[in-house]
C-alpha positions in Angstrom: 0.2 -0.1 0.1 1.3 3.4 -1.3 -0.9 6.3 0.0 -2.0 6.1 3.9 -4.7 8.2 5.0 -3.7 9.7 8.4 -6.6 9.1 10.8 -4.9 9.4 14.2 -1.3 11.1 15.1 0.6 10.9 18.2 2.5 14.2 19.3 4.8 14.4 22.0 7.7 17.2 21.6 10.0 18.7 23.5 10.7 21.5 21.3 7.3 23.1 20.7 8.3 25.5 17.7 6.1 25.0 14.7 3.9 22.6 16.7 0.5 24.7 16.6 0.6 25.1 13.0 1.0 21.4 12.2 -1.7 20.7 14.8 -4.0 23.1 12.9 -3.3 21.2 9.7 -3.8 17.7 11.1 -7.1 19.1 12.4 -8.1 20.6 9.2 -7.6 17.1 7.4 -9.7 15.4 10.1 -7.0 13.6 12.0 -7.7 12.7 15.9 -4.6 14.2 17.8 -3.3 12.1 20.8 -0.8 13.8 23.0 1.3 13.9 26.2 1.9 16.4 29.0 3.0 19.7 27.8 2.1 19.0 24.1 -1.3 18.4 24.6 -1.5 21.6 26.8 0.0 23.6 23.8 -2.3 22.4 21.5 -5.5 23.0 23.6 -4.3 26.3 24.6 -4.3 26.9 20.8 -8.0 25.8 20.8 -7.4 22.2 19.2 -8.9 19.1 20.4 -6.6 16.8 22.2 -7.1 13.1 23.2 -4.7 12.7 26.4 -2.1 9.6 26.1 -3.6 8.1 29.2 -7.1 8.1 27.9 -5.9 6.1 24.9 -3.9 3.4 27.2 -6.3 3.4 30.0 -3.3 4.2 32.4 -2.3 7.5 34.0 1.3 8.9 33.4 3.0 7.8 35.9 6.7 7.8 37.7 7.5 11.6 36.7 6.4 11.0 33.4 8.8 7.9 32.9 6.0 5.8 32.0 3.2 7.1 29.6 3.9 5.8 26.1 5.4 2.4 26.9 2.1 0.4 26.6 0.7 -2.0 24.0 -2.2 0.4 22.8 0.6 2.8 21.7 3.1 0.1 20.1 0.3 -2.0 19.0 -1.1 1.0 17.2 2.2 1.7 15.9 3.6 -1.8 14.6 0.4 -3.4 13.3 0.8 -4.5 9.9 -2.4 -3.3 8.3 -2.7 -6.0 5.7 -2.1 -8.9 7.9 -5.0 -10.7 9.0 -3.4 -11.8 12.3 -2.5 -8.6 13.2 -5.8 -6.9 12.7 -7.4 -9.6 14.7 -5.5 -8.8 17.4 -6.2 -5.0 17.4 -9.8 -5.9 17.3 -9.4 -8.2 20.5 -7.4 -5.7 22.5 -9.0 -2.6 21.7 -6.0 -1.5 19.8 -6.5 1.5 17.3 -4.3 2.4 14.5 -1.8 5.2 14.7 -0.9 6.4 11.4 1.8 9.4 12.3 3.9 10.1 15.1 5.6 13.4 15.5 8.2 13.3 18.2 11.5 15.1 19.2 13.2 13.9 22.0 14.3 15.0 25.3 17.3 17.7 25.0 20.0 15.6 26.2 22.7 17.1 24.6 21.8 20.6 25.3 21.5 19.7 29.0 25.0 18.4 29.2 26.2 21.3 27.3 24.8 24.0 30.0 26.7 22.1 32.8 23.6 20.4 34.6 24.4 17.7 37.3 24.5 14.3 36.7 20.9 13.5 38.0 19.5 15.9 35.4 21.2 14.6 33.0 20.2 11.2 33.6 16.6 12.5 33.9 17.1 13.7 30.2 17.7 10.4 28.5 14.6 9.9 26.8 13.2 6.3 26.6 9.4 6.6 25.5 10.0 8.9 22.7 12.9 6.6 20.9 10.8 3.6 21.3 7.9 5.3 19.7 10.2 6.6 16.9 11.7 3.2 16.1 8.4 1.4 16.0 6.6 4.0 13.7 10.0 3.9 11.5 10.0 0.2 11.4 6.6 0.0 10.3 7.0 2.8 7.8 4.8 0.8 5.1 1.9 2.1 7.2 3.2 4.8 9.6 4.7 8.0 9.3 7.3 9.4 11.8 8.7 13.0 12.2 11.3 13.8 14.3 12.6 17.4 12.9 10.3 20.2 13.2 12.2 21.4 9.9 10.1 18.9 8.2 6.8 20.0 9.4 6.3 22.3 6.4 6.8 19.1 4.2 4.5 17.2 5.9 1.8 19.5 5.7 2.5 19.7 2.0 2.1 16.2 1.7 -1.1 16.1 3.5 -2.6 19.0 1.4 -1.5 17.1 -1.8 -2.7 13.8 -1.3 -6.3 14.4 1.0 -4.8 13.9 4.2 -2.6 11.4 3.3 1.1 10.6 3.2 3.0 8.2 0.3 5.3 5.5 0.7 8.3 7.6 -0.8 7.7 10.3 2.0 7.7 7.8 5.0 10.6 5.9 3.7 12.4 9.3 3.6 11.1 9.9 7.4 11.9 6.6 8.5 15.7 6.8 7.0 15.8 10.3 9.1 14.3 8.8 12.4 16.7 5.9 12.7 19.6 8.3 12.2 18.1 10.5 14.6 17.9 7.8 17.5 21.3 6.5 16.5 22.7 10.0 17.1 20.8 10.4 20.2 22.3 7.2 21.8 25.5 8.0 20.5 25.6 11.2 22.2 24.6 9.3 25.5 27.4 6.7 25.2 29.7 9.5 24.6 28.6 11.3 27.9 29.1 8.0 29.7 32.2 7.0 28.3 34.3 10.5 28.2 32.4 12.6 30.9 30.8 10.0 33.4 33.4 7.1 33.3 36.7 9.3 32.1 37.5 6.9 29.6 39.8 8.1 26.8 39.3 5.1 24.4 36.0 3.3 25.0 35.5 -0.1 23.7 32.6 1.1 21.5 33.6 4.5 19.9 30.1 5.8 18.6 30.6 9.2 16.8 28.1 10.6 14.9 27.7 13.7 12.3 25.1 15.4 10.2 25.9 16.7 6.8 26.4 20.5 6.6 27.2 21.0 2.9 27.8 18.9 0.1 30.8 20.0 -1.6 31.7 20.5 -5.4 34.1 18.0 -5.3 37.2 16.5 -3.0 40.9 16.9 -3.2 40.5 16.3 -7.0 37.2 16.8 -9.3 36.9 13.0 -9.5 36.4 12.5 -6.0 33.0 13.4 -4.2 33.1 15.5 -1.0 31.0 16.7 1.6 30.9 18.6 5.3 29.8 16.9 8.3 29.6 18.7 11.9 29.5 16.5 15.2 26.3 15.9 16.6 26.6 16.9 20.3 28.9 19.4 22.3 32.1 20.5 20.1 34.7 23.3 19.8 33.5 25.7 17.1 36.4 25.9 14.2 36.5 26.6 10.4 33.0 24.3 9.9 31.3 26.8 12.3 32.5 30.1 10.6 30.2 32.5 9.2 31.2 33.0 5.3 30.3 36.6 4.3 31.3 36.2 0.6 32.8 34.4 -2.0 32.2 31.3 -3.8 31.5 28.1 -1.6 34.3 26.6 0.0 35.8 23.6 -1.5 37.4 20.4 0.4 40.8 21.7 0.1 39.7 25.1 1.1 38.3 23.9 4.6 41.4 21.4 5.1 43.6 24.6 4.7 41.6 26.8 6.4 41.6 24.5 9.3 45.3 24.3 9.2 45.5 28.1 9.6 43.0 28.4 12.0 44.6 25.8 14.3 47.7 27.5 14.3 46.8 31.3 14.4 44.6 29.7 17.7 48.0 29.0 19.3 48.5 33.0 19.5 45.1 33.8 20.6 46.2 35.4 23.6 49.5 36.9 22.1 50.1 40.2 20.1 48.5 40.4 16.5 49.4 37.4 14.5 49.0 36.4 10.9 49.1 32.9 9.4 49.5 32.1 5.9 48.9 28.8 4.8 49.3 26.8 1.5 48.4 22.9 0.9 47.9 22.8 4.7 51.5 23.8 5.6 52.3 27.4 7.2 54.4 29.5 4.7 54.6 32.6 6.7 53.9 33.4 10.1 54.4 36.7 12.2 53.6 38.5 15.2 53.8 42.3 15.6 52.4 45.1 17.0 49.7 45.5 14.4 47.8 43.1 11.9 49.3 45.1 9.0 52.8 44.7 10.3 52.3 41.0 11.1 50.8 40.3 7.7 53.6 42.2 5.6 56.1 40.3 7.8 54.5 37.0 7.2 54.1 37.5 3.4 57.6 38.2 3.2 58.7 34.9 4.4 57.4 33.2 1.4 55.4 35.7 -1.1 55.8 32.9 -4.1 53.7 30.4 -1.9 51.5 32.9 -0.3 49.7 33.4 -4.1 46.6 31.5 -3.8 47.1 30.7 -0.1 44.9 31.0 2.9 45.1 33.6 5.8 43.9 33.4 9.1 44.2 36.1 12.3 44.1 36.4 15.7 42.3 39.7 15.8 39.3 41.6 14.3 40.4 42.5 10.6 40.9 45.9 9.9 40.6 47.9 6.6 44.3 48.9 6.4 45.3 45.0 6.6 42.4 44.1 4.2 43.9 46.5 1.5 47.3 44.8 1.9 45.8 41.5 1.6 44.0 42.2 -2.0 46.9 43.5 -3.3 47.7 39.6 -4.3 45.4 36.6 -4.8 44.0 35.0 -1.7 41.4 32.1 -1.5 40.1 32.5 2.1 40.6 34.7 4.9 39.6 33.7 8.4 39.3 36.2 11.2 37.6 36.4 14.5 35.5 39.4 13.2 35.9 42.2 10.6 35.0 45.9 10.7 32.9 47.9 8.4 36.2 49.2 6.2 37.7 45.7 5.9 34.3 44.1 4.7 33.8 46.8 2.2 37.4 46.2 0.6 36.7 42.4 0.5 33.3 43.0 -1.0 35.3 44.4 -4.1 36.9 41.0 -4.5 34.1 38.8 -5.2 35.9 35.6 -5.4 38.1 36.0 -2.1 35.9 34.2 0.9 35.7 36.1 4.1 35.0 33.8 7.1 34.5 35.1 10.5 35.0 32.3 13.3 34.0 34.2 16.5 36.2 33.7 19.5 39.4 31.4 18.8 39.4 27.9 20.2 41.5 27.0 23.2 44.6 25.2 21.6 45.1 23.3 24.9 41.5 21.8 24.6 41.2 17.7 24.9 39.7 15.8 22.1 40.2 12.8 19.4 41.7 12.8 16.3 40.6 10.2 13.9 42.1 9.1 10.6 40.9 6.6 8.4 42.9 3.6 7.1 42.1 0.8 5.1 39.9 -1.5 7.3 39.9 0.8 10.4 40.6 4.0 11.9 43.3 5.3 13.7 42.4 7.4 17.1 44.6 9.5 18.9 44.3 12.5 21.5 44.8 15.9 19.7 48.3 17.3 19.9 47.5 19.9 22.8 51.0 20.0 24.0 52.9 22.8 24.8 55.8 24.0 26.2 56.6 27.0 28.6 60.3 28.6 29.2 60.2 26.6 32.5 60.0 23.4 31.3 62.9 23.8 28.5 66.5 22.2 29.3 69.5 23.8 28.3 71.7 21.3 26.3 74.7 23.4 25.6 77.2 25.4 27.2 75.9 28.6 26.0 72.3 29.2 27.5 70.2 31.2 24.9 69.7 34.8 25.3 66.2 36.2 26.2 65.8 37.3 22.6 66.9 34.1 21.2 64.8 31.9 23.8 61.8 34.2 22.3 62.7 33.2 18.8 63.1 29.4 20.0 59.3 29.1 21.4 57.9 31.1 18.4 59.6 28.6 16.0 58.4 25.7 18.1 54.8 26.9 18.1 55.0 27.3 14.5 56.9 24.0 13.9 54.0 21.9 15.6 51.8 22.8 12.5 54.4 21.9 9.9 54.3 18.6 8.4 56.9 16.4 9.4 60.0 16.6 8.9 59.8 20.0 9.7 62.1 22.7 10.4 61.3 26.6 11.2 63.8 29.3 11.4 62.3 32.4 13.1 63.5 35.9 14.0 62.0 38.8 15.9 58.4 37.3 15.8 58.3 36.2 12.2 59.1 32.9 10.4 62.3 33.3 8.3 62.3 30.0 6.5 60.1 26.7 6.7 60.9 23.4 5.2 58.1 20.8 5.4 57.1 17.3 4.6 60.4 16.2 3.7 61.7 12.5 3.9 64.8 13.5 6.0 65.4 16.3 8.1 68.8 17.5 6.5 66.4 18.3 3.2 63.9 20.1 5.3 66.8 22.0 6.8 68.1 23.1 3.3 64.8 24.0 1.9 63.9 26.1 4.9 67.3 27.7 4.8 67.1 28.2 0.5 63.6 29.6 1.1 65.2 32.4 3.6 67.7 33.4 1.0 65.0 33.6 -1.8 63.0 35.7 0.2 65.8 38.1 1.2 66.5 38.3 -2.8 62.9 39.2 -3.6 62.6 41.6 -0.9 66.0 43.2 -1.7 67.3 42.6 1.9 71.2 42.5 2.6 70.7 39.1 4.1 68.3 36.4 4.6 66.5 36.7 8.0 68.0 33.4 9.1 71.1 35.4 10.4 71.0 35.6 13.9 67.6 33.5 14.0 66.3 30.4 16.0 65.5 27.2 14.3 63.2 24.7 15.7 62.9 20.9 14.7 59.7 19.0 15.3 61.7 15.8 16.3 65.1 15.3 17.4 68.3 15.8 15.1 69.2 12.1 14.2 72.8 13.5 13.1 74.5 16.5 13.3 74.4 17.3 9.7 71.0 19.1 9.7 72.1 21.0 12.8 75.1 21.8 10.7 72.8 23.3 7.8 71.2 25.6 10.4 74.7 27.1 11.4 75.6 27.6 7.8 72.2 29.6 7.3 73.3 31.8 10.3 71.1 30.2 13.2 72.5 31.2 16.5 70.0 29.2 18.7 68.3 25.7 18.3 64.8 24.1 19.9 64.4 20.7 19.5 63.1 17.4 21.5 66.4 15.4 22.2 66.5 12.0 22.7 68.8 10.9 20.1 71.4 8.3 20.4 73.4 10.8 19.0 72.5 13.8 21.4 76.2 14.0 22.6 77.2 14.3 18.9 74.7 17.0 17.8 75.3 18.7 21.3 79.2 18.9 20.7 78.5 20.2 17.1 76.6 22.8 18.6 79.0 23.9 21.0 81.9 23.9 18.5 79.5 26.4 16.5 78.8 28.5 19.7 75.1 27.8 19.3 72.7 27.8 22.3 70.4 24.7 22.3 67.5 24.0 24.5 65.5 20.5 24.6 61.6 20.4 24.9 61.3 16.8 25.9 58.4 16.9 23.6 58.2 16.2 19.7 55.2 17.2 17.3 55.2 15.0 14.6 52.5 16.1 12.1 51.6 13.5 9.3 
């Protein structure tokens, strides 16, 4: 049977938005409304005739509302196969009437957790009757419609109007699929809360993660790949996925990936001076902090102006007009900022293809969380790399300790290196990257590339010497041999920051001492693959 006339609908919603127009539409088509508690009250207050669930079941709502819909006259009315003679006989024998439509949205579990409620209140907001009705109706979608999202009310009303108070099988199939997704997500949120918050587990036996599709993208990394953006269901940190796009064409898969890399890095400086990050292919190609965003942008751009063309820019301060005007002098794909003033918005408005993203307050870089990577046949799950080192945690490995200036450059370079693909080498001086070597198969080549980039930047800018002269150099993992460090010496670095821990540390330290370098160990590495 394809089209089913709705004669009785059961409504039980925690979100009352859109409820009254829906109730009025159902009543207009002669549908009997059966409802519970606050939903019934809201419908009656709007002048609609409503039958209480207790009248249908013959039992009062009890146990603070925990038991009200868990009854054969509810689930029998939902699960009965209407063209099965035995089911019809059972309904007649037990006085069970058919229910053709269920409108349910579940207790606000995620919202209760998000506002910091106590454990008892959180437990009370685990819905039992609602998911049970949803599953019963969705299973029997051949005969029963199930609506779990107020956003679908308008389509339901349109369906009723188009089919004389009936629903079509195709419509009910779509609703059933959405309903099972809703209960799966709901149960996943509950399991996550029990595992992570209540039981303090890092890696539970069953990792139940759910997400909702926010957008379908034009394609993936390459045109022959399909792609979509999903956002987590339940509490999560805000990032690029939640940013407000003011202008420009839709973001691509690569735009999202690169913008995320830029935002994650600039968030490291959210409490620091004005800072600009320029990213290309998920690697920073220029990072700088200064007294103003404009000065920071110019310094970051000077690090590698070639790679910056067509790149992604992220800043840690609201964007101003002067900085915006400097940014549009070259082609830039995306600019992400906590906010932008009217002048900056006007500057970007003249560049219709440039995407401007407003992120709001930057996320805490030290926040906990999980990172998930797919592999053939499984998933790799690890905690976020939220490791940070302070000056007090550094160990001086060489005879010469770094000066205050060198130490500041070391920590700046180290922060950037954390966000560069391994093997990573970063030279920095006076709050700006001088050269970045990323993603090479050996550390020596990364050191050479970073030094070469610094020399190339100096040539393009007309400087007397590259900014590696007098710089600090960061290595995301230890130097396995002294050769990479000696490249840094040749480039003019005077200080080094690295994790330490190599079996050849003594050899590397000796080379640093011979060159007069100051070197500190972090005791922590930052591989990024």
